[in-house]
Structure formats: structure tokens, C-alpha cells
N, C-alpha and C positions, 0 to 999 in steps of 0.2 A: 313486431306479429304478424305473423300470417294472412295477408290478404286472404278473406276469402270467394270474392267471385275471379274469378277465372277462366271463364266458360260466360257468355250469353246467344243463348238461342234466338233466333225472332220469328216469327209465327206468324205471315204478311209480309211483305216488302214493297210496301204502296208506299204515298209521298211519308206519314207520320214515322213508317217502320224504318224505310230507310235510313230518314233523318235524324230521328233519333239512336240509328244504329253508327253512324258518321258521327256524331255528339257525343256518345257516349264512347267513343273508339280513342277521339279527338280528348278529350278528358285522362284518359286514363292514360294517354301519354303523358298529357300536360303533367301530370304527378308522376312521373316515372316509372307507367308502369303497365304491363302486354296484358290484355284480355285478346283472348281469342271469341271473336265474331260469327255465327254459324246461322244459318235461316230457309227458310221454306219458302215458295207463294207458290202452291196448284194451278197459278194464271201466267208462270215465265214459262217464254219459250229457251230453245238454247241462243239466241242471240240475250235473251235478257240474263238470263244465268251468267253470257260469258261479260257482259256489262257492269252486273251488279260485282262481281268476284274481280274486275280491272279497276275502270275508273271510278268507283264506286267505295269498293273497300274492302267487301265482303267479304272476308277469310274462306269459308266455302259455301258453298250451297250444298243441302241434304235432304233430298226425299225420304231417305231413310228414318221411320219415327222414332223407331229405339237407340241412332247418333242423333237427333234431331234434339232430343229432349234428355239427349247428356247433357248437363249443365248444370250451370249453377245460378242463374236465373233463367228462364226462362221467359219473355217476351209477347203475349198475343196481343200481334195488329189486326186482326180483323176485324168486321163489325161483330156487334154485341152475342148477337145470338149465336155466330158460327162461333165466335169464343168458349161461349158455355157454353156448346153443343164439343169442343176439343178436349173442355175438362176433363171429360172420362178417359180418350185417349192420353193425357198428358199425367194422370195419376199411374195407371198401365208402368208409365216407359219413365219416368223424374223419380231422379235419388233421391232417400228421404229425406235428407237434407234441403233441396233446393228451397228455391223464391221462385212463386208466379206471381206473374204480375200483364195488365194487360192495358189496351190503349181506348179503352173505348169512352164513347159519352155518355153511357148511366153504369153507373155501382151495384147498386142494388144485389141485383139478381145473383150475377155471379160472385158477388161476394160472399152470396148465402150457398149458390152452390158451392165455391170453392171449402166454404166451411164444412159444408155434407160430406165433402168426401174426402177431409183430412186436409187439404193442401193447404200450408204455408203461403197467403197470400196475401199480397195488399197491391188494392189500384192504382192505374195513376191515367190522369189526363190531363194532355198537355194541351195547351188553349195557347193555340194556333193553328198554323194551318194558310194557304193561299190555292189562288181559284185554279191555276194548275195540277193536276193528277198525276199520281205516279212517280214512280222510283225516279226517273229522271229530272224530273223538278225537286228530288227532294236535296239537301243541303243545310249541314251543319247547322248554320244559323238562324235557321226556321224557328229553333227553340231559345238561342240564345237574345238574353233580358224577360225571357217569356214568363207567365205564370203555367204551373205544375202541379196541383191536384193531386196529392197525393192519400189511400182511401184507406182509413184503419178502422178497427174498433178504439182505437186507443190513440193519444194530443202526438207521442210520438212512438218511431217506428220500436218496436219488439225485440228483434234480435238483429244477430250481427250483420248482417247478407242486406238488410233494411234500411239498416243504416247507413250499409255502406253504396245502396242505390242511393238515396241521397245525395250521398256524401259526394257520388258521381254526378250525381245533375248540378249540384251546385257548380261540379268544376268544369261544366259544362257553358255556364253562364244562368242556369234557370230560377226564378225567383218558386217557392216552396212556399202553400197553406193545403193544414191536414184540416182534414174533414171522416165524419165518420160516411160509409156509402147511403144511410138513409138521407143525410143531410148532405151531399150533393147530390144528390138525385130532386130535391126541394127546390136547391134551391138553384138548379141548372132546367128543371122545368122554368122558371121565372123568369131567368135571362139568359137562355140560351132558345128550351124549346118553343114557349109562346110565341117568341119576338117569329121561328119561324114560318107557323103554324098562320099568325096573326097579319105576316107575310103573303102566305100564300092563298087568302081566303081574301085579303083587300084585295089580291090581283084578278080572279071568281068575281069579287064586288063593282070592277069597274072595268068591267073585260068589255062593255057597248062604246067605251071608250077609249077605249085602251091608246086609240089613231090618234088622238089630239095631247095624248102625256106630255110631259114634260120631264126637264131632270128630276123635279120633285118626287112626281111620282114612281120614277126610276130606282130612283136612292132606297123611295119607302118600299119597293119593290122586289128589290137586290136577290134579298132570299126566296125570293118565289121559283129563282131558277134554279135551285135546289133539287135534285131528284130523290127521286120515293124511294127507290132502292138503297137512298142513305138513309133517310127517316125512317125506313118501314121499320128496321131495328129498336130504335129510339120509339120511336111510339111503342110500341109491342112491350119495351120492358123499363117502362115509366111513364103508362097513363092513364093512371090515377092522379100524379100528380100534375098530369101535362091539364086534366080534365077540371082542375080545381081550378090552375093556371085563369083556364080560359073561358071558365064561371066564372072568375073576378073580377078579371080582366072585365068581359058584358058587363057585369052591373054597376065597371067602373062607367064606361061608355056611354052605359044609360043615366048616367047623373050628367055627364058634358051635353048631351041632347038634352035632357030639362034646361039647366041655366042656358048654354044656346038657343033656345028657343024662347025661354026668362026673360030673356037680355039682360042677364047677369055677369054684366061685363066685371064688375068687380072680381068676382071666385075667377071666373077664363085670364083676367091680367094674372091673380097671382100662381094660377096653375101655367100660366107663362113664363113666369118669373120663375117659379120651384124648375119648370123643367130646364130653360135655359142654364143655371145654375149646374144641375144633375149629369146636362149636358157638358161643360167645359168639364167638367169631375173627370167626366168618361175619355174625354178624349189623351186630357193628360194621362189617365189609368194608361190607356192603350198604348201608348209610345211605348216601344221596347228600349 
């Protein structure tokens, strides 16, 4: 039976978009297939276009929306608010049987908008990254062994192209986990968005003593170096879940403060033991 995905369009060719492009291209070749990769990034100059279509392996850089979206699979790799806004343009140009996905850090709002427009959509969240940004830091190995969340309203892909995308991700070495968009946003508010805002707030809280800080403070506040331009869209599209997590964590900190003030060393010892165990499990899970 002929496979359904022959062309993939990437809208946004930064670190994740370019790495995903390279990983899916390598996965297709490893399974004896040829998939044409086309893409566009509004920030690219002539030098960038030459590099992305040369050393990085993009088959064609395509600024014309009618041609850009003429693909079997369209991957939106811009920030989430931009991706949501792009859906109207996508709807005007895509084929009726095209599959649309994205790599945003929040999923519920974009999934809702895609549903309103009648677009076949499955959200994707690669749990991968590095400190360097941009396509020049991209690599197919960035996704090798990493978890990719696939967000749909059911536990498995419903269409042939969605199932085929899942198969390509497996061939690229990714581990997959299915969630609904709403479940994804609740979970990642807890394990990703909360740590970012706690790190930011901690750095502000400690600002008068930062000059005397050591490696512990530096490790704890690493996320405080993240730019607001990246996080603005995440907070905007997941604000209720994030606020719930911040309030719950504030209550927990209040409990810990009472235990410290009251000298409840037994309870603090239990907290440390549990945290030590969870930390070891996290370290094991984080290894690719």
C-alpha cells in the first residue's frame, strides 16, 4: 500500500523545526522512502536559505503560502500564539486530506482552534532542546531517545497519516506518549511552566545577595535565564493551569516554612528522603 506522506512542510526553521526536519528525513531514508522536505522562516536571509537547503538538507525553501502548504503534512514550528494565528492561513491553502501538527509547548488552545476550522490536527511536543538556538545548532540526534508527546482527543492516531507520523517518529528514535491537549497543558504546567516561574521568582527574591551566590543558587536559577519572549506565549495560552500550580506550590512552601520554624525535623527528613528518591528517578528518566 502506498504511504500517505510524500511531502512535509515546516513553517519555522529554528532549532526544533530544523532538527525535526533532519530527523524525519533520516527516518524516511532508513525505511527506504523519499519524503520531500519544504519549509519557510520569515527571519531567514539569503545566507540562511543557502545553508538550510545545503548542509542542513531542506529540499526547498518556499515563501509562497499556496506552495508552502501544498503538502501531506504541515508542521508549525513557530511560537504557539503565532502558530494559532497561522491556522487561518493554513486552512485557506492546505489539501482537504492534509494533516497539520505543531511543536508548541501548550496544546489546548491550538487544538481548539484547529477543531473550529475543521483541520485534521494532532499536536506534538518534543521534549528536547539545548542552550544554543537556531537552525545552525540543529541536529537529528537532538530527538534521538527523547520523549515526544502526541496530543489528540483519543489514545491513538485516528487517521492513516497521523499513524504514519507516529511511525516516522519511532523510526527517528523517539519515544511517544499520547495525551489529550487538556491533559498535556495540566501536566506541563506542573513540571515545566511552574519550575520556570519559580526560578524567575527565586532570582528576584535573592537579588540583593546574588553576588555571593555559588553553584547551588546557579543551578537552582538556571531557568531564570530564559527570555520572556519565549515564555510570553506559554503563559498566555496556559495561564489558568499555571496559576493553579503556583498557588498550590505557594501553599506547600507555607507548610515547609511552618515545619522549619517549628523544628519538625522528622517531617523535613521525610521530605528530603522523598525528594532524593524522586531526583534519582528523574535523572534516570532524563538520560537519552
